C-alpha positions as CSV (number, residue, x, y, z in Angstrom):
1,M,-69.2,163.9,33.5
2,T,-67.3,166.5,35.6
3,L,-69.0,169.3,37.5
4,D,-67.6,171.8,35.1
5,A,-68.8,169.8,32.1
6,K,-72.4,169.5,33.6
7,L,-72.4,173.3,34.3
8,N,-71.4,174.0,30.8
9,F,-74.0,171.7,29.3
10,F,-76.6,173.3,31.4
11,L,-75.4,176.8,30.4
12,I,-75.8,176.0,26.7
13,G,-79.4,175.6,27.1
14,L,-80.1,178.2,29.9
15,F,-78.1,181.2,28.6
16,I,-79.3,180.7,25.1
17,S,-82.9,180.9,26.4
18,V,-81.9,184.1,28.4
19,A,-80.4,185.5,25.2
20,N,-83.2,184.6,23.1
21,C,-85.5,186.9,25.2
22,F,-83.3,190.0,25.6
23,G,-79.9,189.2,24.2
24,C,-77.1,191.7,23.6
25,S,-73.6,191.8,22.4
26,M,-70.6,194.1,22.4
27,Y,-66.9,194.4,21.5
28,K,-64.0,196.7,22.2
29,I,-61.0,197.4,19.9
30,T,-57.8,199.0,20.8
31,V,-55.2,200.2,18.2
32,G,-52.5,202.3,19.5
33,E,-54.0,205.0,21.7
34,C,-57.4,204.8,20.3
35,T,-60.1,202.5,21.8
36,M,-63.6,202.0,20.3
37,V,-66.6,200.1,21.7
38,G,-69.6,198.8,19.9
39,C,-72.9,197.7,21.6
40,N,-75.9,196.0,20.1
41,E,-79.1,196.1,22.3
42,D,-81.2,193.1,21.2
43,A,-84.8,193.7,22.5
44,W,-88.5,194.1,21.5
45,R,-89.1,197.3,23.2
46,T,-90.2,200.4,21.3
47,T,-89.0,203.0,23.7
48,S,-85.3,203.6,22.9
49,T,-84.0,206.8,24.6
50,L,-80.7,208.7,24.6
51,W,-80.1,211.2,27.4
52,F,-77.2,213.4,28.5
53,E,-76.6,214.2,32.3
54,T,-74.2,217.0,33.1
55,A,-71.9,216.9,36.1
56,K,-73.6,218.2,39.2
57,S,-70.3,219.0,41.1
58,P,-66.6,219.7,40.2
59,E,-65.7,216.3,41.2
60,E,-68.2,214.6,38.8
61,F,-68.2,213.9,35.1
62,G,-71.0,214.4,32.5
63,A,-72.3,211.4,30.7
64,A,-74.5,210.0,27.9
65,F,-76.6,207.0,28.3
66,T,-78.9,204.9,26.1
67,G,-81.6,202.5,27.2
68,S,-85.1,201.2,26.3
69,R,-86.5,199.7,29.4
70,K,-88.7,202.1,31.2
71,V,-88.4,202.0,34.9
72,S,-91.1,204.7,35.2
73,E,-92.7,207.2,32.9
74,L,-89.7,209.6,32.9
75,V,-86.9,207.3,33.9
76,T,-85.1,204.6,31.7
77,A,-82.6,201.9,32.9
78,P,-79.3,202.6,31.4
79,Q,-78.0,199.9,28.8
80,S,-74.8,201.6,27.6
81,G,-73.1,204.9,28.0
82,M,-69.9,207.0,28.1
83,N,-68.7,209.8,30.2
84,E,-66.5,212.8,29.3
85,K,-63.4,211.0,30.4
86,G,-64.0,208.2,27.9
87,L,-65.2,205.6,30.3
88,C,-67.8,203.5,28.5
89,F,-70.1,200.6,29.7
90,S,-72.3,198.0,28.4
91,R,-75.0,195.8,30.2
92,L,-75.9,192.4,28.8
93,A,-78.5,189.8,30.3
94,A,-76.6,186.8,31.5
95,Y,-77.1,183.7,33.8
96,H,-75.2,182.9,36.9
97,P,-76.2,180.4,39.6
98,I,-76.9,181.9,43.0
99,I,-74.4,181.0,45.6
100,E,-73.5,181.9,49.1
101,N,-73.7,185.6,49.9
102,M,-70.0,186.8,49.8
103,F,-70.8,190.4,50.3
104,S,-72.9,190.6,53.4
105,N,-70.9,193.4,54.9
106,R,-71.1,195.6,51.8
107,K,-73.4,198.5,50.9
108,R,-76.6,197.5,49.3
109,I,-77.7,198.6,45.8
110,N,-81.3,200.0,46.0
111,N,-81.7,201.7,42.8
112,E,-80.3,200.5,39.5
113,V,-80.6,203.8,37.7
114,D,-78.9,205.9,40.3
115,F,-76.2,203.3,40.9
116,L,-75.3,202.8,37.2
117,T,-75.3,206.5,36.4
118,S,-73.2,207.2,39.5
119,V,-70.4,204.8,38.3
120,L,-69.9,207.1,35.2
121,H,-70.4,210.3,37.0
122,Q,-67.7,209.4,39.6
123,C,-65.1,207.3,37.9
124,E,-62.7,207.7,35.0
125,S,-60.9,204.5,34.7
126,V,-61.5,200.7,35.1
127,E,-59.3,200.8,38.3
128,E,-61.7,203.4,39.8
129,V,-64.8,201.5,38.8
130,E,-63.4,198.3,40.4
131,A,-62.8,200.2,43.7
132,F,-66.3,201.6,43.3
133,Y,-67.9,198.2,42.9
134,K,-66.0,196.6,45.7
135,E,-67.9,198.8,48.2
136,Y,-71.2,197.3,47.0
137,D,-73.1,194.0,47.0
138,H,-73.2,193.6,43.2
139,R,-75.2,190.5,43.5
140,F,-78.0,193.0,42.7
141,F,-77.3,192.4,39.0
142,I,-77.8,188.7,39.3
143,D,-79.3,188.5,35.8
144,D,-76.6,190.6,34.2
145,V,-73.0,190.9,33.2
146,L,-71.6,194.4,32.9
147,I,-68.4,195.6,31.2
148,Y,-66.6,198.9,31.5
149,I,-63.9,200.1,29.1
150,D,-61.6,203.1,29.7
151,S,-59.8,205.3,27.2
152,A,-56.6,203.4,27.8
153,G,-58.1,200.2,26.4
154,G,-58.4,198.4,29.8
155,Y,-61.7,196.6,30.7
156,L,-63.5,195.4,33.8
157,I,-66.2,192.8,33.8
158,V,-68.7,192.9,36.6
159,E,-70.4,189.6,37.4
160,P,-72.8,189.0,40.2
161,Y,-69.9,187.5,42.4
162,Q,-66.7,188.4,40.6
163,L,-64.8,191.3,39.1
164,L,-62.4,190.5,36.2
165,R,-59.8,192.8,34.6
166,G,-58.3,192.6,31.2
167,D,-56.5,194.7,28.7
168,E,-56.5,192.6,25.4
169,A,-56.6,194.7,22.1
170,V,-59.7,192.9,21.1
171,Y,-62.6,191.7,23.4
172,V,-66.0,190.3,22.5
173,L,-68.8,189.6,25.1
174,S,-72.3,188.5,24.8
175,N,-75.0,186.9,27.2
176,F,-72.8,184.9,29.5
177,C,-70.5,185.3,32.6
178,P,-66.9,184.5,31.4
179,S,-65.9,183.1,34.8
180,I,-68.2,180.1,34.4
181,T,-68.5,179.8,30.6
182,N,-65.7,178.5,28.4
183,N,-65.2,179.8,24.9
184,E,-66.5,176.5,23.4
185,V,-69.9,177.0,25.2
186,A,-70.0,180.7,24.5
187,R,-69.6,180.1,20.8
188,N,-73.0,178.6,20.8
189,L,-74.3,182.2,20.7
190,G,-74.3,183.1,17.1
191,R,-73.8,186.9,17.8
192,Y,-70.8,186.2,19.8
193,R,-69.3,183.7,17.4
194,K,-69.7,185.9,14.4
195,G,-68.0,188.7,16.2
196,E,-65.2,186.7,17.3
197,D,-64.5,185.2,13.9
198,Y,-64.8,188.5,12.1
199,L,-62.4,190.3,14.3
200,A,-59.9,187.4,14.1
201,E,-59.8,187.5,10.2
202,V,-59.4,191.2,9.5
203,D,-57.0,193.9,10.1
204,L,-58.1,196.1,12.9
205,I,-59.0,199.7,12.3
206,T,-60.4,202.1,14.9
207,S,-63.0,204.0,12.8
208,F,-66.6,204.3,12.8
209,E,-66.7,202.7,9.3
210,F,-64.9,199.7,10.4
211,C,-66.9,199.3,13.8
212,E,-70.2,199.7,11.7
213,K,-69.3,196.5,9.9
214,V,-68.3,194.6,13.1
215,S,-71.6,195.7,14.6
216,D,-73.6,194.7,11.5
217,T,-72.0,191.3,11.5
218,M,-73.0,190.7,15.0
219,H,-76.5,192.1,15.0
220,V,-79.5,189.7,15.2
221,C,-82.3,189.6,12.6
222,R,-85.3,187.4,12.9
223,E,-87.8,186.6,10.3
224,R,-90.8,186.8,12.5
225,N,-92.0,190.1,13.9
226,G,-89.0,192.1,13.1
227,D,-85.4,192.3,14.0
228,G,-83.8,191.4,17.4
229,T,-81.3,194.3,17.5
230,L,-83.2,197.3,18.5
231,L,-80.1,199.8,18.8
232,T,-76.6,199.8,17.9
233,S,-74.2,202.4,19.6
234,I,-70.5,202.8,18.6
235,W,-68.4,204.8,21.0
236,D,-65.1,206.4,20.3
237,L,-63.3,206.8,23.7
238,S,-60.7,209.1,22.4
239,S,-62.7,211.7,20.6
240,R,-65.7,211.2,22.9
241,K,-68.0,211.0,19.8
242,F,-70.4,208.2,19.2
243,N,-72.8,206.9,16.5
244,L,-76.3,205.5,16.8
245,Y,-77.9,203.2,14.4
246,F,-81.5,202.2,14.8
247,Y,-83.2,199.0,14.3
248,H,-80.6,197.1,12.2
249,D,-80.5,200.0,9.5
250,F,-76.7,200.6,9.1
251,E,-77.1,202.9,6.2
252,H,-78.3,205.7,8.5
253,A,-76.2,206.9,11.4
254,V,-76.7,209.9,13.8
255,Q,-73.5,211.1,15.4
256,F,-73.1,213.0,18.7
257,D,-70.1,214.8,20.2
258,L,-70.5,214.2,23.8
259,L,-68.6,217.2,25.1
260,E,-70.6,219.6,22.8
261,M,-73.8,218.0,24.0
262,L,-73.0,218.4,27.6
263,D,-72.1,222.1,27.1
264,K,-75.7,222.5,26.2
265,G,-77.0,221.0,29.3
266,D,-79.1,218.0,30.3
267,S,-81.3,216.7,27.5
268,Q,-83.2,213.6,26.6
269,W,-83.9,212.1,23.1
270,D,-86.5,209.8,21.6
271,I,-84.2,207.7,19.4
272,P,-86.8,206.6,16.8
273,K,-87.6,210.2,15.9
274,L,-83.9,210.8,15.0
275,F,-84.1,208.3,12.1
276,P,-86.0,208.0,8.9
277,E,-89.3,205.8,9.1
278,N,-88.5,202.2,9.5
279,E,-91.2,199.8,8.3
280,E,-90.0,196.9,10.3
281,F,-90.1,199.1,13.4
282,L,-93.5,200.4,12.6
283,R,-94.7,196.8,12.3
284,L,-93.1,196.0,15.8
285,K,-94.7,199.1,17.2
286,T,-98.2,198.2,16.1
287,Y,-97.8,194.6,17.1
288,Y,-99.8,194.1,20.3
289,T,-99.1,191.6,23.0
290,P,-99.9,191.2,26.7
291,F,-96.4,192.6,27.3
292,N,-97.0,195.9,25.7
293,T,-100.9,196.2,26.0
294,P,-102.3,195.9,29.5
295,F,-105.8,195.3,28.1
296,L,-104.7,192.0,26.5
297,R,-102.8,190.9,29.8
298,V,-106.1,191.7,31.8
299,S,-108.2,189.9,29.0
300,L,-106.0,186.7,29.2
301,V,-106.6,186.7,33.0
302,L,-110.4,187.0,32.6
303,I,-110.7,184.4,29.9
304,A,-108.7,182.0,32.2
305,A,-111.0,182.8,35.1
306,F,-114.2,182.1,32.9
307,L,-112.6,178.8,31.6
308,L,-112.0,177.7,35.2
309,L,-115.6,178.7,36.2
310,F,-117.2,176.9,33.4
311,T,-115.1,173.9,34.1
312,G,-116.4,173.8,37.5
313,A,-119.8,174.4,36.5
314,F,-119.7,171.4,34.1
315,V,-118.4,169.1,36.7
316,L,-121.0,170.2,39.4
317,H,-123.9,169.8,36.7
318,Y,-122.8,166.2,35.9
319,L,-122.4,165.2,39.6
320,K,-125.8,166.7,40.4
321,T,-127.9,165.4,37.4
322,S,-125.8,162.9,35.4
323,Q,-127.5,164.5,32.4
324,F,-124.2,166.1,31.2
325,T,-122.6,163.5,28.9
326,L,-119.0,162.4,29.4
327,V,-117.9,163.9,26.1
328,Y,-118.8,167.4,27.4
329,L,-117.4,166.7,30.9
330,F,-114.0,165.4,29.8
331,G,-113.8,167.3,26.4
332,F,-114.5,170.7,27.8
333,S,-112.8,170.1,31.1
334,L,-109.7,168.9,29.4
335,T,-109.5,171.6,26.8
336,N,-110.1,174.3,29.4
337,V,-107.4,173.1,31.7
338,I,-105.0,173.0,28.7
339,L,-105.9,176.5,27.7
340,I,-105.6,177.9,31.3
341,A,-102.0,176.5,31.4
342,Y,-101.2,177.9,28.0
343,L,-102.6,181.4,28.9
344,F,-100.2,181.4,31.7
345,V,-97.5,180.7,29.3
346,L,-98.8,183.5,27.1
347,A,-98.7,186.0,30.1
348,T,-95.3,185.1,31.3
349,T,-93.1,184.2,28.2
350,I,-92.4,187.0,25.8
351,G,-90.5,185.0,23.3
352,V,-93.7,183.1,22.3
353,Y,-94.7,186.2,20.3
354,Y,-91.5,186.7,18.5
355,F,-90.0,183.4,17.8
356,D,-91.0,180.7,15.3
357,A,-93.9,178.5,16.1
358,P,-94.2,176.2,17.9
359,F,-92.0,178.1,20.5
360,F,-89.1,176.1,22.0
361,Q,-87.5,177.1,25.3
362,A,-84.3,175.0,26.1
363,G,-84.8,172.9,29.3
364,N,-88.5,174.0,29.8
365,Y,-90.4,170.7,28.7
366,G,-93.8,172.2,30.1
367,V,-93.6,175.2,27.9
368,N,-92.4,173.2,24.9
369,V,-95.4,170.7,25.1
370,L,-98.0,173.6,25.8
371,S,-96.5,175.4,22.7
372,F,-98.7,173.0,20.6
373,T,-101.9,174.2,22.4
374,P,-103.1,176.3,19.5
375,F,-103.2,173.1,17.3
376,Y,-104.8,171.0,20.1
377,S,-107.4,173.5,20.8
378,I,-108.6,174.0,17.3
379,I,-109.0,170.3,16.9
380,L,-110.8,169.8,20.1
381,M,-112.9,173.0,19.3
382,I,-114.2,171.6,16.1
383,I,-115.1,168.2,17.8
384,L,-116.9,169.8,20.6
385,L,-118.7,172.3,18.4
386,R,-120.0,169.6,16.2
387,H,-121.2,167.5,19.1
388,F,-122.9,170.6,20.5
389,V,-124.7,171.3,17.2
390,R,-126.0,167.8,17.0
391,H,-127.1,167.3,20.7
392,R,-127.9,170.9,21.8
393,T,-131.7,170.2,22.1
394,A,-131.1,167.4,24.8
395,I,-129.2,169.9,26.9
396,Q,-130.9,172.2,29.6
397,R,-131.2,175.7,28.4
398,Y,-128.8,177.3,31.0
399,M,-126.2,174.7,30.2
400,R,-126.5,175.4,26.4
401,Y,-125.7,179.2,27.2
402,L,-122.6,178.1,29.2
403,I,-121.5,175.7,26.5
404,F,-122.2,178.3,23.8
405,T,-120.2,181.0,25.8
406,N,-117.3,178.5,26.2
407,L,-117.1,177.9,22.6
408,V,-117.2,181.6,21.8
409,L,-114.1,182.0,24.2
410,Y,-112.3,179.3,22.2
411,M,-113.1,181.1,19.0
412,V,-111.7,184.3,20.5
413,L,-108.6,182.5,21.5
414,V,-108.0,180.9,18.1
415,C,-108.3,184.4,16.5
416,G,-105.6,185.7,19.0
417,F,-103.4,182.7,18.2
418,M,-103.8,183.5,14.5
419,Y,-103.0,187.2,15.0
420,W,-99.9,186.3,17.0
421,G,-98.7,183.8,14.3
422,L,-98.9,180.8,16.6
423,Y,-100.1,178.6,13.6
424,D,-97.4,179.8,11.3
425,V,-95.1,176.9,11.4
426,F,-93.5,177.5,7.9
427,H,-91.0,180.1,8.8
């Protein structure tokens, strides 16, 4: 197998895993002098934001941005946007292997928000964007691929190590770096494949109605815990108008005129409030995980700490008195160790809460094996509980308290696993 074949085989698993967590897709269409861009942001965040930033000097351009990842309470990282000259961009999660630093003499990027907004404030064409990026070490965006499209229909792809220019009338991009991913591999991403196939089969029209169909075709909808596509934006680079569609509802659109909004000054909008109540979004918003609820993250850490403490106490008691049966020693210790490892997965792998159970992550065998923990744990808990009920009188009082508390923690975790749908294998 050649090196390129090995890399592509590796990328099939790896970038699909990246896309499963926070995938996105986009397309651009140019017909005559009109160019339109559609962006689907696929994420589980509940803080979608639209904001307008006016030009702060005569040399700058005003712009609109959308995003959902809060960098701080008042600052959101840009995911897509357009300036008053018709320069548009989209940011997508992607994988690129780390290679030797090629840009050691360039300026460093220290703040992603300031940098990404500055590009639209200072550039009006992809040629200017290319010159802008060539001054900086854009390895900063090692987990991203960015694409800029100007009103003339040209585009610039920004990878961590390369800048790629193009001017095709139609271009589709998703969660991969084109320089290291051939089309055969890229088509393993359903959202990309659907967009590419749809645009190859129809007559191209640069209208919001047509682009709405393309975006709908490429959007991601999952059975468990809501839809993957959080926000869709469609940008008309000629008229400087854009439409927003929230949470895979393509029957309700909100349109903005960029130039009119900039005339009113800086502003910020909470996107969910612009649309009718969406039951699926409400379900997502009230679905609590360690990633959106700090109390749950702290609770996982505390439970893991107690399980580790109890395991140590059981081992010490057995070594000191030999009165602690091997059933308890190995049964509780083994179950506790497995649960501690799984709690680490729950605290670090967001996809567990949104994808079908048992969760599968390409290439990560440890996570894949541990994904069966909810089933291991409930079987072991029943066995240990029965043994404890039958033999509790033969156990010293303080050990009975420890064992009882350990079993209570198992029950708490099983309730949590049920709430998160980790036993739901029939989706």
